[in-house]
C-alpha positions in Angstrom: 27.7 5.7 -14.9 29.7 2.5 -14.7 27.4 -0.4 -15.5 29.9 -2.9 -14.1 29.6 -1.3 -10.7 26.5 -2.4 -8.7 23.9 0.2 -7.9 23.6 0.2 -4.1 20.1 0.9 -2.7 18.9 1.1 0.9 15.1 0.5 1.0 13.5 1.8 4.2 10.0 1.1 5.5 7.9 0.9 8.6 6.6 -2.6 7.6 7.4 -5.3 5.0 6.2 -8.9 4.5 6.9 -11.5 5.7 8.0 -9.7 8.9 5.4 -7.1 9.5 2.2 -6.1 7.7 -0.7 -3.8 8.5 -1.7 -2.7 5.1 -0.6 -2.2 1.5 2.8 -0.7 2.5 3.7 -4.2 3.9 2.8 -5.8 0.6 4.7 -3.2 -1.3 7.9 -3.2 0.8 7.9 -7.0 0.8 7.6 -7.4 -2.9 9.2 -4.5 -4.7 12.8 -5.0 -3.6 12.7 -8.7 -4.9 11.0 -7.6 -8.1 13.7 -4.9 -8.6 16.5 -7.3 -8.0 15.0 -9.8 -10.5 14.4 -7.1 -13.0 18.0 -5.8 -12.9 19.3 -9.3 -13.1 17.3 -9.8 -16.3 19.1 -6.8 -17.7 22.5 -8.3 -16.7 22.9 -5.5 -14.2 23.7 -5.9 -10.5 21.5 -4.2 -7.9 22.7 -4.4 -4.4 19.4 -3.6 -2.6 19.1 -4.0 1.1 16.0 -3.4 3.3 15.9 -1.8 6.8 12.9 -1.9 9.1 12.2 -1.1 12.8 12.2 -4.2 14.9 8.8 -3.6 16.4 8.3 -6.8 18.4 11.0 -8.5 20.5 9.5 -11.9 19.7 10.6 -11.3 16.0 14.2 -12.0 17.0 13.4 -15.7 17.7 10.5 -15.9 15.3 12.7 -15.0 12.3 16.0 -16.2 13.6 17.5 -12.7 13.5 21.2 -12.3 14.2 22.4 -9.3 16.3 25.1 -7.4 14.4 26.0 -4.4 16.6 24.7 -1.7 18.9 24.5 2.1 18.4 24.2 5.0 20.8 22.3 8.0 19.6 22.7 11.2 21.7 19.6 13.3 22.0 19.3 16.7 23.8 17.6 15.2 26.8 18.7 11.6 26.9 21.0 8.9 25.5 19.3 6.4 23.1 20.5 2.9 22.5 19.6 0.8 19.5 20.5 -2.8 18.5 20.9 -3.8 14.8 19.9 -7.3 13.7 20.3 -8.9 10.3 18.6 -11.5 8.2 19.0 -12.6 4.6 15.8 -13.6 2.8 15.3 -14.2 -0.9 18.8 -13.1 -1.5 18.2 -9.7 0.1 19.9 -8.5 3.3 17.3 -7.1 5.8 18.4 -5.0 8.7 16.3 -4.4 11.8 16.7 -1.6 14.3 15.5 -2.2 17.8 14.9 0.7 20.2 16.4 -0.5 23.5 16.8 2.6 25.6 14.4 4.2 26.1 12.4 0.9 25.9 9.5 0.8 23.5 6.3 1.7 25.3 4.3 -0.3 22.7 5.3 -3.0 20.2 2.5 -2.1 17.9 3.8 -1.0 14.5 1.7 2.1 14.7 1.0 2.9 18.3 -1.9 4.9 19.6 0.4 7.4 21.5 1.3 10.0 18.9 4.5 11.2 20.7 5.9 7.7 21.3 5.2 6.7 17.7 6.9 9.8 16.4 9.8 9.1 18.7 10.2 5.6 17.5 10.3 6.6 13.8 12.5 9.7 14.4 15.0 7.6 16.3 14.9 4.9 13.6 15.6 7.5 10.9 18.6 9.0 12.8 19.9 5.5 13.5 19.7 4.4 9.9 22.4 6.9 8.9 24.6 5.9 11.8 24.1 2.3 10.9 25.4 3.0 7.4 28.6 4.4 8.8 29.0 1.2 10.9 28.4 -1.0 8.0 31.1 0.6 5.9 28.5 0.3 3.0 27.3 3.6 1.6 24.2 3.3 -0.6 24.0 5.3 -3.8 20.3 5.7 -3.3 18.1 5.7 -0.2 14.5 4.8 -0.9 12.0 6.0 1.8 8.3 5.4 2.2 5.7 7.7 3.8 6.2 9.8 6.9 7.7 7.1 9.0 11.0 7.1 7.1 10.8 10.4 5.1 12.8 12.2 7.7 15.9 10.3 6.4 15.7 12.4 3.2 15.9 15.6 5.2 18.8 14.3 7.3 20.7 13.3 4.1 20.1 16.7 2.4 21.1 18.7 5.5 24.5 17.0 5.4 24.8 17.0 1.6 26.8 19.7 -0.3 25.9 20.8 -3.8 26.3 19.6 -6.5 24.5 16.4 -5.5 26.7 13.9 -3.7 25.7 10.5 -2.7 23.4 9.1 -1.6 20.5 10.3 -3.7 17.0 9.9 -2.2 13.6 8.8 -3.5 10.4 9.0 -1.5 7.3 7.0 -2.3 4.0 8.5 -1.0 1.4 5.9 -0.2 -0.9 8.0 2.0 -0.6 11.7 2.0 -2.9 12.6 4.9 -0.6 11.0 7.4 2.4 13.4 7.7 3.7 12.6 11.2 1.6 15.0 13.2 2.9 15.4 16.7 6.6 15.0 15.7 7.6 18.6 16.4 8.9 18.1 20.0 10.6 14.8 19.0 12.5 16.4 16.2 13.7 19.1 18.5 15.0 16.5 20.8 17.2 15.1 18.0 18.3 18.6 16.9 16.5 18.4 13.6 16.0 21.8 12.1 12.8 22.6 10.1 12.9 22.6 6.3 12.9 26.0 4.7 10.5 25.6 1.8 8.5 28.6 0.7 5.9 26.5 -1.1 4.9 24.9 2.3 2.7 26.5 4.9 4.5 27.1 8.1 2.9 24.2 10.0 4.3 21.7 7.4 7.9 22.7 7.8 8.3 20.8 11.0 6.6 17.5 9.9 8.5 14.4 8.6 6.6 13.9 5.4 6.8 17.5 4.1 10.4 17.6 5.2 11.1 14.4 3.2 9.2 15.7 0.2 11.3 18.9 0.1 14.5 17.0 0.4 13.9 14.1 -1.9 15.6 14.0 -5.3 12.6 12.1 -6.7 9.0 11.6 -5.5 6.8 8.7 -6.5 3.1 8.5 -6.0 1.6 5.0 -6.0 -0.4 5.6 -9.2 -0.3 8.1 -12.1 -3.7 9.5 -11.2 -2.6 10.0 -7.6 0.4 11.9 -8.8 -2.0 14.2 -10.6 -4.3 14.4 -7.6 -1.5 15.6 -5.4 -1.4 18.8 -7.3 -4.9 19.7 -5.9 -5.8 20.9 -2.4 -8.3 18.1 -1.8 -5.7 15.4 -2.0 -2.5 17.2 -1.1 -3.8 18.7 2.2 -2.0 22.1 1.8 1.1 20.9 0.0 -0.2 21.1 -3.5 1.7 24.3 -4.3 5.0 22.4 -3.9 4.0 19.7 -6.4 2.8 22.3 -8.8 6.1 24.1 -8.5 8.2 21.0 -8.9 6.5 18.8 -11.5 9.8 17.3 -12.6 10.3 15.6 -9.2 6.9 13.9 -9.2 5.9 10.8 -11.1 3.3 8.1 -10.6 3.9 4.3 -10.6 1.1 2.0 -9.8 1.9 -0.9 -7.4 1.6 -4.5 -8.4 0.6 -7.8 -6.7 2.4 -11.0 -6.1 1.2 -13.4 -8.8 2.6 -16.4 -7.1 0.6 -15.7 -3.9 -2.6 -14.6 -5.7 -3.2 -17.3 -8.3 -6.6 -19.0 -8.7 -4.9 -21.8 -10.7 -2.9 -22.9 -7.7 -4.5 -21.4 -4.6 -5.1 -24.1 -2.1 -7.0 -21.8 0.2 -10.1 -21.8 -2.1 -12.4 -24.7 -2.6 -11.9 -25.1 -6.4 -9.0 -23.8 -8.5 -9.8 -22.2 -11.8 -8.6 -20.0 -14.6 -10.0 -17.9 -17.4 -10.0 -21.1 -19.5 -12.3 -23.0 -17.1 -14.4 -20.3 -15.4 -17.2 -22.8 -14.9 -15.2 -24.3 -12.1 -15.3 -21.0 -10.3 -19.0 -21.5 -9.3 -18.0 -24.2 -6.9 -16.3 -21.6 -4.7 -19.6 -19.6 -4.6 -21.6 -22.7 -3.7 -19.1 -23.6 -0.9 -19.2 -20.1 0.5 -23.0 -20.1 0.6 -23.1 -23.4 2.4 -20.6 -22.0 4.9 -22.6 -18.9 5.7 -26.0 -20.5 5.4 -27.2 -18.7 2.2 -29.5 -20.5 -0.2 -27.6 -20.9 -3.5 -29.0 -18.9 -6.4 -27.2 -18.9 -9.7 -29.0 -15.8 -10.9 -28.2 -13.6 -7.9 -24.8 -11.8 -8.1 -22.8 -11.9 -5.0 -21.5 -8.5 -3.9 -18.5 -8.6 -1.6 -16.8 -5.9 0.6 -13.3 -6.6 1.9 -12.2 -3.5 3.6 -11.2 -1.6 6.7 -14.3 0.1 8.0 -13.5 3.7 7.9 -15.0 6.7 6.1 -12.1 7.0 3.5 -13.2 3.6 2.1 -16.7 5.0 1.2 -18.5 2.8 3.8 -21.3 5.3 4.1 -22.0 4.9 0.4 -22.0 1.1 0.7 -24.5 1.2 3.6 -26.8 3.6 1.7 -26.6 1.7 -1.6 -27.3 -1.7 0.0 -30.2 -0.3 1.9 -31.8 1.5 -1.1 -31.3 -1.4 -3.6 -32.6 -4.2 -1.3 -35.4 -4.9 -3.8 -32.8 -5.9 -6.4 -31.7 -9.4 -7.0 -28.4 -9.6 -5.1 -26.7 -11.1 -2.1 -23.8 -9.5 -0.2 -21.1 -10.6 2.2 -19.2 -7.9 4.2 -15.8 -8.7 5.7 -14.0 -6.0 7.6 -13.2 -4.4 10.9 -12.6 -0.8 12.1 -15.0 1.9 13.3 -17.4 0.5 15.7 -20.3 2.6 14.3 -19.8 1.0 10.9 -19.6 -2.5 12.4 -22.9 -1.8 14.3 -24.5 -0.5 11.1 -23.7 -3.6 9.1 -24.9 -5.9 11.8 -28.2 -3.9 12.0 -28.6 -4.2 8.2 -27.9 -7.9 8.4 -30.8 -8.2 10.9 -33.1 -6.3 8.4 -31.9 -8.4 5.4 -31.0 -11.8 6.9 -31.4 -13.7 3.6 -29.5 -11.2 1.5 -26.6 -9.9 3.6 -24.1 -11.5 5.8 -21.7 -9.4 7.9 -18.4 -10.7 9.4 -16.7 -7.9 11.4 -13.2 -9.2 11.5 -9.8 -9.3 9.8 -9.6 -12.7 8.2 -7.1 -13.2 5.2 -8.2 -16.7 4.6 -11.9 -15.7 4.3 -10.9 -12.8 2.1 -9.4 -15.2 -0.4 -12.6 -17.2 -0.5 -14.6 -14.0 -1.1 -12.3 -13.0 -4.0 -12.8 -16.4 -5.5 -16.6 -16.6 -5.1 -17.8 -13.0 -5.3 -19.2 -11.6 -8.6 -18.5 -8.0 -7.7 -16.4 -6.2 -5.2 -17.6 -2.8 -3.9 -14.8 -0.1 -3.6 -16.4 3.3 -3.5 -13.3 4.9 -1.8 -13.4 8.6 -1.4 -9.6 8.5 -2.2 -7.5 5.5 -3.0 -3.8 6.3 -3.8 -3.3 2.8 -5.3 -5.5 0.0 -3.9 -4.6 -3.7 -4.2 -8.0 -5.3 -3.6 -9.3 -4.4 -7.0 -6.2 -6.0 -8.6 -6.6 -9.1 -6.5 -10.3 -9.3 -7.2 -9.8 -9.0 -11.0 -7.1 -11.8 -10.8 -9.9 -14.0 -9.4 -12.6 -12.9 -11.8 -14.4 -10.7 -9.2 -15.4 -7.5 -10.9 -14.7 -4.2 -9.2 -17.3 -1.4 -8.8 -15.3 1.6 -7.8 -15.0 5.3 -7.5 -13.0 6.7 -10.4 -10.1 8.0 -8.3 -6.4 7.3 -7.8 -5.2 3.8 -8.5 -8.8 2.5 -9.0 -9.1 4.7 -12.0 -5.7 3.6 -13.4 -6.2 -0.1 -12.9 -9.9 -0.6 -14.0 -10.7 -0.4 -17.7 -14.1 0.7 -18.8 -13.5 1.8 -22.4 -13.7 0.5 -25.1 -16.6 -1.7 -23.9 -15.0 -4.8 -25.4 -12.0 -4.4 -23.0 -14.0 -3.6 -19.9 -12.6 -5.0 -16.6 -14.9 -3.3 -14.2 -17.3 -0.4 -13.5 -16.3 3.1 -12.4 -18.5 6.0 -11.1 -18.1 9.6 -10.2 -18.7 11.8 -8.3 -18.6 9.9 -5.0 -22.3 10.3 -4.2 -25.0 7.8 -3.3 -26.9 8.5 -6.5 -23.8 7.9 -8.7 -22.8 4.8 -6.9 -26.3 3.2 -7.0 -26.6 4.0 -10.7 -23.3 2.2 -11.3 -24.3 -0.8 -9.2 -27.6 -1.1 -11.1 -25.7 -1.0 -14.4 -23.3 -3.8 -13.2 -26.2 -6.0 -12.1 -27.9 -5.5 -15.4 -24.7 -6.5 -17.2 -24.4 -9.6 -14.9 -27.7 -10.8 -16.2 -26.1 -11.0 -19.7 -23.8 -13.9 -18.9 -22.0 -13.9 -22.2 -21.1 -10.2 -21.7 -20.2 -10.8 -18.1 -17.9 -13.8 -18.9 -16.1 -11.5 -21.4 -15.5 -8.9 -18.6 -14.2 -11.6 -16.2 -11.8 -12.9 -18.8 -10.5 -9.4 -19.5 -10.0 -8.8 -15.8 -8.2 -12.0 -15.2 -5.8 -11.4 -18.2 -4.8 -7.9 -16.9 -1.1 -7.8 -15.9 -0.7 -6.4 -12.4 2.6 -8.2 -11.7 5.4 -6.4 -9.9 7.6 -6.6 -13.0 5.6 -3.7 -14.5 6.2 -1.5 -11.5 9.8 -2.6 -11.1 10.6 -1.6 -14.7 9.5 2.0 -13.9 11.3 2.2 -10.6 14.4 0.8 -12.3 14.5 3.8 -14.7 14.4 6.2 -11.7 17.1 4.2 -9.9 19.4 4.3 -13.0 18.8 8.0 -13.4 19.6 8.8 -9.8 22.6 6.5 -9.9 24.1 8.5 -12.8 24.1 11.5 -10.5 26.1 9.8 -7.8 28.3 7.5 -9.8 29.6 9.9 -12.4 
């Protein structure tokens, strides 16, 4: 590999801040390319990393002052498809946006409710990305794909690649295994995409974008080391575990990071009182302000439990409801912030009516309020049934809010419980009501020993979850793959 020659990477995603964000993928795709570019620069190496996204909303063109570069025509079996490519440089990184023009998008939602139309959008996007590369006269050494929305690109590259490996190499990051692109089969047929022939997959998986991308990728990254191990089991891999067991050399786990400039209690102007581990006493002002805002009587001895979550079964919401109901006699107060399944929203409102002086429920998505909860909560409840990585526990620890979480995936990897002197949170298993309540009671008992609790808070706030850690691991994979295509 010629170190004087830049490594060229095309990073593909369905969402990325500051343009589009629904969940953790938006944080990841908005932060990792910048962190990688900075990391390589620190090594005196040049990384030419570019990002390509679907242009979901037409208003984005004016909102982000995007410039149209060119149009592409993609021929399907049944119709002609037209796409327009837009461009924007931000933070020194070129971003491309592909807008589906014909047929026109039926919905501008990032992830639409119509399975067929969503599959069509991302299949057309994947096919167009490779055509865009030809038009750019810029061939990446590596294409980095994420989840099922762009995993098809790996399959398209491999189907045109001859052996030994020729460029570009491909890397796939798996953020959420259960979503494989179901309903894509007729769409892929429309674009003439043949199924993958992988004996380790069940027949139903050979026609879905995520499994196809997994089989074709040169390297696969799960978003935490524990999640990489979990993908070798049927419970977490949903029928694809045999592939990961057969190809352990392709799979690694790299935990995500958080933006330390955005999430910094020392400088955060969205909270009432800035603080750090050196002046934790100032943190209490945030709790007082929150209690005034929601109408709770302030009590220094009552730990504040917070929930900041999508309200769906995967997040262990049933466990939270059970635990709060069955520990109502304990000395705590709780604030719930989230939206999602209407049944869960109703259940939290009903519990609020039963416990008006202990529990406050806000059934909404509110990033500003979430920051206030991180800065004022004593404990954040995260009993997720599965959690590939998770960011809330990292953000909470950054703000001195201690996680109580199921020992799974990224939660297990990011929360320290042993040795006791290094504790940053509390973990429980299995994911049962009894186990969760036992852990909750232990954390409340520990909270009552303020000297011990202060030590846990300081440990948590001093943990390094910056993107530099993740970028260093990804950089090794990039350099390894680049050696294959640059030799």
